[in-house]
C-alpha positions in Angstrom: 0.0 0.0 0.0 2.9 2.4 0.9 4.6 1.8 -2.5 1.2 2.6 -4.3 0.8 5.8 -2.3 4.4 6.8 -3.0 3.8 6.2 -6.8 0.7 8.3 -6.8 2.3 11.2 -5.0 5.3 11.1 -7.4 2.9 11.1 -10.4 0.9 14.0 -8.9 4.2 15.9 -8.3 5.4 15.3 -11.8 2.1 16.6 -13.2 2.3 19.7 -11.1 5.9 20.3 -12.3 4.8 20.2 -15.9 2.2 22.9 -15.2 4.6 25.1 -13.1 7.8 24.7 -15.1 7.0 27.6 -17.6 6.6 29.9 -14.8 9.6 29.0 -12.6 12.9 30.9 -12.7 16.0 29.2 -14.0 17.8 29.4 -10.6 17.2 30.5 -7.1 15.1 29.5 -4.1 11.4 28.6 -4.2 9.2 28.6 -1.1 6.7 25.7 -1.0 4.0 26.7 1.4 1.9 23.8 2.5 4.5 21.3 1.3 2.9 18.3 2.9 4.9 15.2 2.1 7.4 17.1 0.1 6.9 15.2 -3.2 6.4 18.5 -5.1 9.6 20.1 -3.7 11.5 16.9 -4.4 10.3 16.8 -8.0 11.1 20.4 -8.6 14.6 20.1 -7.2 15.4 17.0 -9.2 14.2 18.6 -12.5 15.6 22.2 -12.1 18.4 24.1 -10.6 16.1 25.5 -8.0 16.5 24.9 -4.2 13.1 24.5 -2.5 12.4 25.5 1.1 9.5 23.6 2.5 7.0 25.1 5.0 4.0 23.4 6.5 2.3 23.4 9.9 2.7 19.6 10.2 5.8 17.6 9.4 4.5 14.9 7.0 7.9 14.3 5.5 8.3 10.9 7.2 5.8 9.5 4.6 7.2 11.7 1.8 10.4 13.4 0.7 12.8 12.2 3.4 11.7 8.6 3.1 12.2 8.9 -0.7 15.6 10.6 -0.3 16.7 7.7 2.0 15.5 5.3 -0.7 17.7 7.0 -3.4 20.5 7.7 -1.0 20.2 11.5 -1.0 20.7 13.8 2.0 17.5 15.7 3.2 17.9 19.4 3.4 14.9 19.9 5.8 15.7 21.8 9.0 13.4 19.4 10.8 15.6 16.4 10.3 
């Protein structure tokens, strides 16, 4: 079930990235307000030269970005680590 949820969230993030990409700057920092699991931030950072700062009222990254980064062997840049 977890693998299915991860796949769905990655697909959703890729779809969002396709819509946002024409409006994103080439470099710099992007603030992701309401980042949730972090899948959107993760997708943007992988596909662009942007650094994404995530902000949310609840740390849901244990089921999202940080667990994904551990899977692919990347360091998490979250200040909540």
